[in-house]
N, C-alpha and C positions, 0 to 999 in steps of 0.2 A: 810249197810246191814248186823241186827245180827243173827248170825247160832240158827239154834233148832238143838242144838246136840240128837245122838239117841244112844241108847246102846241094844244090840251091834251095835258096829258102821257098819253101809251098807257098800256095796262094793263099790269103787270109782267112777264106772259110776252110780249108783244108786244116790248115794247125788248129784253129779252134774245136773242129768236129773231130779231133785227136786228142784233141784235152780231156783230161777228168777232173770236172769241178767239183771241189768240195762238199757234203750237205751244205745249203745255207743255214740251217740251222747251227748247225755244227761251228760254223764259220763265225757268226753272230755270238754264238758264246763264249768265244776266245775272243773276239774286240769288246767283251763285255754289254752285251745288248741282251735285257732278259729275256725268259721266254713269252712273257705274258706283254713283251713293247715286241714282237715279232708276229707277222702275219703271213706266214709262206706261202706261195704262191708257186707249190710245186715241189721241187726238191734245190730250185738250182736259184730263185728267186724269191724275195719277201718285200711284203711294205713293214715299215717300222713307224710304230704308233706316236705320237707326238709328247704323249706323256713323260717319256725316258728324259726330256728336256726337263721338266720338274725335279727328279731324280738328281741327275746332275748339274743343277744350279750351281751347286758351290764350287763346281771345279774350273778351275782356270784352261783358259784357253790356249790352245794350241797355237801357231805359227798356222798364217793363211798364207800361200802360195800362188798366184793367179798368172797361169798361163795366158800370153796373147802374139801376135806375130807382124811381121814387115805384111806389106802390100801383096797379097799372094796372086799367083797364076790362077786359072780355074779351075786345073787340078786340086789347088789346096797344097801348101807345105809341109802337113804331117804332124800340125799341131797338135790333136786328141793323141798320137802315135809316142809324141815327147812328155803328154802330158801323163799317159800311161805307163811308158817308159819309165818317169821320172819318179813317179809311187811305187812302180816295181823296184827300183833301185833305191827307193830311201828303205821300204821295209824289208824286201829279201836281203837285199846285199850291203846296208847300213845299220839294219837291227832296229830301225826310228819307228814307233806307232804311226802308221800312215794311215791316210785317207784319201779319197778319189772325190769331188764331184764334179759331176758332167751330166749335160742335159742328155734328154732321149731326141734322136734322130726326127727327123719329119720322115714319111714315106715320099714325098714330093721325090726330094733328090735320090732316098736310095731305090728307087725305081725309074726316076729321070737322069740325069747325066752324072750325080757324083759317085753313086754307088753306096757302101757301107759307111758308119762312121764310128763304128766302133774301137776306134786305133787302126792299126795294122803291123803285119809281119807277130812277132813276137812281142808287141807290145798291146797288149786286146783285153776288152771286157768280154767277157763268156758268160753266158752264149749268144755270142754274135749273133746269130737269128733270132732270137727273141729281144736281145737289146736293138737290131734294125727295125724291126715290124711292129708287132702290138705291143709287144711287154705286156704292163699288169692292165691296159688301155685308156691310162689315163688323157690321154691324147683322144681319143674316142669319145670321154665324156667329157672335154672341152669342147669339141664337135658339137655336141647334143646338146649342150646347153650355150652354147653362141647360138645357135640354130632355135631351140626354144625363143629364146629370146627375140629374133629375125620375126618368127611366127607369131610370135606377141604382139608383135608392131602392128605386121599387117591385119591382125584379126582384128585388134584395137580400132585402125582405122577403118576398116569394115563397117564395123558395127556403130562407130560415133555416125557413121555418113549414113547405115539404114536406119536405126534408130535414134533420131533427131530428137524424137520425143524423150526427157527427161526421165521421167517415170521408166518409161520400156526398159532405158539405158541402166537406172538404178536397179532396174530387176535383176538384168542382164550380168549385172558387175557384183553383185551383193551374194552374200552367204546366205542360208535360208533354215531357220530354226522353227517349227511348226506352222511352215510353210511361209511365214513372213520373214521378208528381208531385213539382215542385220549386217553391223558394219564388219566388215575382216580387219585382219591387223593393221594392214596393210593404210586400209582408209582412216583409221586411227591414228597412225602415225601421219598421215597428211592432215588432217584436222588437227593435229596437235601443230604442226609448220604452220598452218594458218591461222590460228588461232579460233579455230570454229569450236565450240561446246555442243554437242547432241546427245540424246541416249538413244536414237533410231533415224533411219533414212527421213521414218516421217515429220521429224523436228525440222528437219533443214528448211529454209528458206528457197525460191527458187534459183536465188544467187547463191546460194552455198553449196545446193546441190549441184549445179555445173560448177563450181568451182573445184568440190571434191570429186565428181566423178567424169567429167570430159576434160579431154587432154590437146583437144587442137591440136593433133598434130599437124605439122603442114609435110604432105609429102614430097614436096621437092626441095626438103633440106632435112633428111633422114640419113643420118652418118653411119649408121649400122648396117654393118653385109654379113651374107651369109658365111661359111667358111666349109673347106674338104682339106682333106690333106692328100692331095693329089697334086699335083702340076696341070693346071688344066685351064691353058689362058683363050679357051673361047668361052669363059664364066666372067671372065673380068667384068664383062657389063652385058647386063640381062637386063629382061624386062617382064616383070612376073604381076599376076592378078588379071590373068588371062582364060580362068574357066570358063567352063560353061554355064554354072548358076549364077557365079559371084564373079563378075566383071568390076575391077577397080585395079587398072592396069595402072604400073608406076616401075621406071629404070632404077635400078639396083645395080647390086653385083656382089661377086665370089672373092674371098681372100683365100692363102693358104691357112691352115688351121692354125698353125703357132703363132701366127702374125693376129688372132686376136686378142682382144684385148683382158679377154677372162684368161689365157695362157698366161699373161704379165702379170693379173692379180697372183695368179696359183705362184707365179714369180717370186714375188715382193711381198706375199700375207706372212703375218707371223703365224697361222694358223684358221681353224675352220671359221672361228665368230671373225674376225680380221679378214677373211674372205669375204663373208656376208655383208659387213659393213661398206667393204671397198665394190661389193657387188650392185650395192644400192645406189652407189653416187656413179655409177658408169651412164655418162651421156649416151644416149643412140638417135640422138636431134633435137630438134626446137620447132617447138608451137608456131604458130600462125603468127603468132604477134611476138615473137623473136625470144621466146623462153627457153633454157634447156628442160628437154624430158630427160627422166632417168630412170633405169631398170627397176628403182624402186615405185615411179609415177605410174608403171607398166603394171606395178603387184608380182614382178617374176622372182624378186630377186632372193625368195625363199627357195623356192623351186630351182631354182639356179644351183643355191646351195649342197643343196639334197643331191642333185647330181655329181658335185665335185665332194662330196662327203669321203668319199676312200683316197680321190685323187691326189689328196691333199697329204697325205702322206709318201713320204720321198721312198724309193725302191730300192733295196739294198742287192747287190751282187756284187764280182768279184773278176779282179785281172786274172791273166796266165797264170801267173806267180802266187795265188790266192791272197793278194792284199784286196779289203776292202771297197767297194765303189758302194756312191749313191748316185742314184740317176732319177733324177726331178727336174721337171719344167723344161720348154723347147730350145730349138736353134734360131738362127737366123736374126746377126744382128744386123744385118743391112735393113732388113723390113720391119724387127723388132727390138728388145733392148738383149736378146742374146747371150744369156747369162745363165746357170742352173740355180735353185730356188735357195733363197735364205734359209728357209727350214733346214733342208739340206747341211748347210754350213754351220748353222745353229748347233746340228746334232754332231756333225763330224767334230766337230771344234772341241767338245766336249770329251771326244772319244780318241784322241790320236793329238801324237806332238807337231804332227804338219798335215796340211788338209792343201791337196793341189786339187788348184782350182781352175777351168780353161772359159777364157772370154773370147765370146766367136768372132771369128777373120784377124782382121789388123786391127793395132792398137789406138786406130782414127774412128774404130766403129765398135767392139766388143770391150774394149777394154775402157775406154771412154765413157761406155753406159755403165761397166762395174765401179767405176770410180764416180762419176756422178749420179746414178740412179741406184744401185744396188746396192751401197756401201751408206749412202743417205737415208735409203730405207730401213737398214739393219741396224747402223750404228757400226759395223764391222769396217776393221781395218787390214790390210794387206801387209804381210811385212818384205813381201818383195815381191817382183816381177821377173817373167823369165819372158824373152822375144824372141822366137822361131823366126829362123831365116836357113834361106838354101840358099846356093849357089843357083838353081834352074830362076828363082822368082828374081835374083839379083840379076843376073842374064837378060832377063825380060827388062827389068829396067833401064838396065844398059844399052838397051836400043836392039836387045834379040828381036829374031823373028816372033810372030805374034802366036803364044802357048793356046791351042785350040784342045777341048777335051776329046778324046774320042779319035784323035788324028796323030800320026807319030812325029812325036821331037824332031825340029830342026837339027843340025849336024854338032850347031854350037854350045846346044845345051850338054851335048854329049863327050865333048872332047875340051881340053884344055883351052880357056881365052880370058888370061887375065886382065888384057885390055879393055873388056866388055862389062866382065864382071866389076873392072873398079869403076866404070861409068854409070853402073848402078848403086854402087855403094850410097849415094844421099839418100836412098829411102829408106836404107838402115838406121842410118845416120838420123836423119828425123825422128824414127820410130824410137829410136834410142829416149833422145833430150826431149819428147815429147812425154814418154811413161816418165822420166828421171824427176820431170818437173812437179810431180804430184808428189816428190819427195819421199821415196823409197828405193832402193835401190834395186839396179836392171842388170838381171844375168841373160847372156846372148846364150840361145842353144843350136849351134849350127847345125842342122840335121841333114845327115851324110847319105848321099845317095852312092849308087856303086861308081857314076862316074866322074865322079867328083876326084881331083885333085888334092893332093896335100899343099903345093903352092896354094889353088884356088881355097882352100881351108885357112890359111895360115894369112892369106887377103882378108878375108873375111875379119877373123881373131882381132890381127892388128886395128882395122879401120874400127871396130865395135870397142876397143879399148880408146881409142883415141877421141871418142864420140861419148866415151863418159860411163861406159858400160863397168859396171863391179865386175864383173868376167867373160870370158866367152870358152864356150869348149863345145868341143864335137861331143854329136850324141847320135850312139847306131840302136837305138832301141828297137828299130823294125826288121835287123839283122841277129841283133845278138840279147834282145829282150832286155831287162835292167840291169847284167851286169856291162850293156853297152852304155848305160846311163846312169853310170857311178860315178864319174867324175862329176857330170855334170850336179850329181843329187849332191857332193860335196859342198860344190862350190857354192848351191843353194841352200846347203848350213850356215855354208859362213856367211853368208849373204843375211840370212834371216839375224845372226847374230849383231849387224851393223846398224848403231844409233840409225832412228829416221821417222820422218815427221811426216805424214799422210798427210795429204790435203787435195780440196778439191779446185776444178779447174773455174768455177766461177761463183759467184756469191747467188746464192738460192732469193735474195729479198732482191735481186737485180730486174730489172725487164726483161719480157721474153725476147725482144729484138737485140737487147744487149747479151744476154748467153747465149742465144744462138748465134752472133756474132763474133764470141769468144771462140767456140767451137770452131766458128769457119777459120777462123786467124791461125787454132791449131794446126787446122788442113794445109795450111799456107795462102790462103786467101787473101786479097786486099779487101774486099767487101761481100754483103747479100744483098741479093736483089731478089724482088717480092710479086709476081704474080699481082692483079687485080685480084683475083679469088683467094690469095693466099692472105694479101695485105686487108679483105677485109674481114680474114679470120685472128689475125692479128688483133685488131682495134675489139672485133667480137671479144674475143678472149680475156684479154686485158679489162675490158668494161667487166663482164662476168666475174672478175675478180680473181682470175685463173693465172696469175702474174708471179705467183710465187712457184711453183711447180717447175722440175729439171725438164730438158729438153732430152728426146728420144730422137734422134735425125733419121729418117729411112731414106741412105743412100748407099751408091752402088757400093762394093766390099773393093774393087778392084784398081782402086784407084784413090788419094788424097784430095780429088775433086771432085763434081760432078757427071765430070764425065771418062766413062770408063777405060776408053784408051790414050787418056794422058797420064801416062808412065812417069817412075822415077818420085822426083820431091817437087813436081810444077808449083812457080807461085806466081803473083801478077795475073790471076783469076779471079774471077767472081761467083758465088753460089747463088744458084736461082733455087728459092724456093718456091714450088707449085701450087704448094698445097696445105693445110695443117688441120690436125684431128686433136680433138681434145680427150685424152684418155684417164678421165678423175677418177674412176674407181684404180686403175694402178698408179693413177699419180703425176704423171707425166704430161707434157705438151710433146705433141708427134709431126713434125713436121715432115713433108715430103721432098724429096729434093729432088730437082732435075726428074728425067725419067724414070727415076724409081717405081717399079710396080710391086703389089702386095703378093699378086696370084702369080709365082713363074709359067713356065710353060714345057712342055715336051721337047728333047731335040730330035732329030731326024733317024738316030737310031735310040731307043729308049735302053736305061740299065735292063728293062722287065723284059727285054729280049731273052736274055740269059737266064733268067730264074727261071729254076721250075723244082719239082721235085721227084727224087727216086722213089717210084711206087713200090718195090721191092722194098727196101728199107725205110722209107720215112724220112731220109735227109733232105734237105732242100739245097741246092747247086745252083750254081751263080751267082751269087748274092756280092759277091767281092772277091 
């Protein structure tokens, strides 16, 4: 699908809306997806069924290329644009079989401050409106499943307190056959765990009934929040249970939907059966005696799986130049693990020579979690990494004025200034060295802006090579599409042919404290401090046997440290762990670093102010 490049470059949405996507069934046929493996959602997007993996099990995997970045400005440095441009270059200009695997954006930033996340300019996923909004409803399914579990928790709390009589509780929780209570599958599983044998609830002793049917949830120690895919900081802390009829108040809160553990389970599971097993393990809080309570204890894991049965299938879309894209799972590597799904990678690697995937934010966030969480869960290994850098971000790290979304950039970012740029180079150097320490070649993509000068590009190029990058190449995918990323694609192909020995940052069997310290030292920290609450969770999780899990740090993406304003490549600081959560379904420990929040807020002038629909044509306007 050749591009018709226009100057000046139109808006992202204008470019996307003036493109003509190939029918998705036609694209699927060309790339080797059979008709029965495709579930179309209209003419431009579709679900891919998971049984395709069985048919292609004998096919050798292609190369996986992971795209990450330096520490970004609040504006983002075009990582998705480089990801899409690189795929277009590999497929449309080098003739390689290629797939892109990326995350579905949250509507929080889409309507908040960042705008769309489909790439930009002539390097985009289309239709970009569908991509940035509901797509096929995966995030809505996650929201519904998460909030069903939240409602089930509060309902269980209520009825255990309203019905202290075990017989009434048994009658309320059991299935009925011919008017008599019988065990549900959940109760049978729980009895098997407890070593209890009984044919009917009536056969249980009073002590056994209590063990099987009562959870004794501690209302002050529930860790499961409700979620919403909208930035709404007013919901960070709320009180529920103030209804007129049933008053049982407790304090809780909301997270952004993509920070739900259900999103992480979707991204890391191997299929629907694995999803169900992981859902059963999700810890929602603790009993009054300090025992962990799971979604399976609540009896809702099966219902959660039913809600997610379609969402577990990845979404097939395409780029502006007609290369295939699998969109699956969600963003936010600062408050989640921020990578697209294992399932999408497994499918794409069988269908392509090169799979380009994106890890959220900088290498200290998304790439670290890609390597230590996603690659552990999947067993997959990248052949090389691309680190996206910009003149703008490096000038900010070199002491340039603060960059604020929605406000005009200072003149220093629009004019050549080699001194400030050179002062910011340690940030790039640390990112290169951190990624290279995982045993894979690093290619630096210098994402070019119109105001960048050749001298500035050359300075970044030389510094990158000196820091150990395999190559450093200017990328103009925003203005030129795949043609502007061809040189970068050629460097990536060469890098994938180099010998590599991918390895993880830490030993999975090390202590939780040791693993957190290893990550903190990769940031440049001297050590780690724990609040009393975090220290108590550290001991609790260790005592409960959770120490052999990887770590998913919830940390600001705007600095290597836990302080967003500390730019460059800081050293000599200490990292503060405020709290910790156990995400047993996802399979990781989730430390909250510094003041990092799991529900963003809206700016004074949100992006939604520009979004509307042309009633005459039905076209969406102002999305980005």
